[in-house]
N, C-alpha and C positions, 0 to 999 in steps of 0.2 A: 392360244385359241382359247375360246371360250365356251366351255361344255354347258349346254343350257338343260337344268334337270327341273326349274321350277320357272315359272311366268307368273306375274301378276297382270291382270289384263281388266282395264276399266276407261271405257271410251264414251265419250257425248257422241262421236261421229261412228255410227257401227258399221260403215262402207268395210267390206272385205274382211270383218274380224272373224265371222266363222270360218271361210276359208285358212284366215292365219292360225286360229285356235285349232281346226282340226290338223293342220300340216304340223303342228309343234306336237299332238297329243300323238301322231306317228310315230315320233322320236320319244316316246315315254315322258313327254314334258309334263309335269303336275301344272294345271292351273287354278290359281286364286282368282276369285272377281267377287265383284260388288253390284248391287243394285239391278240397273235394266241390263247391264252387259250379262250378268249371270244370268238372268232370264232369258235373254235370246241364245245364250250357248246351250243351257240346259234343256230349251224347246228342241233344238236338233240332236239333241242327244250326247252332246260333248261332255263328258265327265269333268265338273268343277267343284273346287271347295271354295265356300262364301267366306269372304274375308272374316266375317264376324263368328265363322266356326273357327277358325284357323287361331285367330286372335283369343276365343274365349270371351268377347266382349262385343256387344252390340252397337249397332249404329246407334247414335244419339242425336240429339238437339236437329230434329229433322233431317238427318242426314249431313249435317256439317261437319260431322265426324265419323269417319268410317275407315279411314287407312291411318291415322296418325296415332301410332301404337308402336312400341319398341319390338315386338315382334316383326313387323313388317320392316321398319326403318333398321333395326338391327341387321335383319337377314338382307337389305339391300346394301348397308353401307358397309359391312364388315370387309376387310382386306383379306383375301384368301392366302396371301404370302404373308401375313403377320401373323406370329404365333400366339402373340397376347389376344389379338383379336378372335382368333380362332376358338382360344381356350375358353373366351367370355361368349361365345356363342355355344359351346359345349356347356358351359357351368349354368346359363340359363335356358338351357333347351331349347334354344332357338334353331330355326331352319332357314338355310340360305336361300334367298330368290336370286336369279341369275338373268331375269329379262323382265322389263317393264315396259307394258303397253298402255300408253295413256294418251289421248288428247283431252282437252279443256272445253270446259262450259263455254258456250258460245255468247261470250259477253259482249263482243262487237256487232253481231247481229241484233242481239237483245235490246241494247241502246241506240241501234239504230231505226227501229220502230219508233211510230209514233206514238205517243202517249207513254212512254214508257217512263216509270216513275222512279225516283231516285232508291226507294225501297228494291223495287224489282231488281235495279242494276246491282245495288248490293248483294243480292241473293245469288246475284249470276258471278260473283268473282270466285273464283276456284280457289281453294286453298290447299286441300290435299292433292289436286293434279299435280299443281307446280312443285310441291314438295317431294312428292314421288318422283317426278321427273329430274330435280336438282339433284336429289339423292343419288339416283342410278347414274346421271351423266358425271355427278364428281369421281363415281367409283366406274368409270367406264373399263379399268383394265381389268373388271373381275363382272361387271353387268352390263348388259345389252340394253339400251333405253331406245324405245320406238315411239314416235308422236306422230307420224305420218302414214296414213294409210297406202300412200303411193310407194312407199318402202316395202311393204308386206311379202309382195312375189319375190323379190330381190334377196329378202333375207331368208326365204323358204329356199330359194334357187341354192345360196350358199350353204345354209345347213343340208341339202340334199349332196352337194359336191363334197362338203366336209363332215359328214357323218353325225351331224347333229350340231356341229360346233359353228362358231361366228369368231372371224379374225380380230385381233385386238384393232388393226387397222378400220375396219368396218366400224367397230364400238365408237372408235374415236371420232368418225366422220359424224356419226349418229349424235352422239353426245354434243358436239358442236352445232349441229342442227337443233336440238334440244334445247340448250342456252338460249339460242338466237329465238327459240321460240317464246322461252318464259320473258326474254328481254322484250319482245315487240307485245306481248301480251299484258305485261305490266306498265309498257308505256300508253296502251289504249286505255287502260284504268286510269292513269295518270291524267292523260288529256282529257278525259269525261269527266272525272272529278273535279279538274279544274275550272270546268266549264260551269258548274253548280253551286249553287248557295242555299243556305238553310234560312 
């Protein structure tokens, strides 16, 4: 079972995110967040830590770089059953992240709009989101990755049943779903770019 103590939440689709975050905080889960998600959660009184405060490094390049940082990815990718990994976590003063809740920039809906320029399309290619998703999904034995708002209620139900924990079976199912999402996302980018010329 995976005990959730810290979650990173950064979503484009805000549907249900307040309810999920509220449910997580009831189990004492610390929440990290970025940009618009942080504003939404803070507005309703959910305590969050901005990722920039957590990493000690500001968002840069017009938001292109927010979560691409060793303090984020070390905390996600560390194997809790590997002494070398855990010693590295301690040596560098990192903190573990047990849940990643991310959905991606709306690339497909952006490029389907009439008049969408190549430059606009490029700016809607998500980099940090897929990186977070893939990192968490790779480490599914220790980190729960959540990419679909329709899963929020079942996750909270399982945490309610299991005292704030998520089974490895559930985490694996969510990881498979996450890799399928990034596969489709990259496919959509590939299809779009192959139709463009300079």
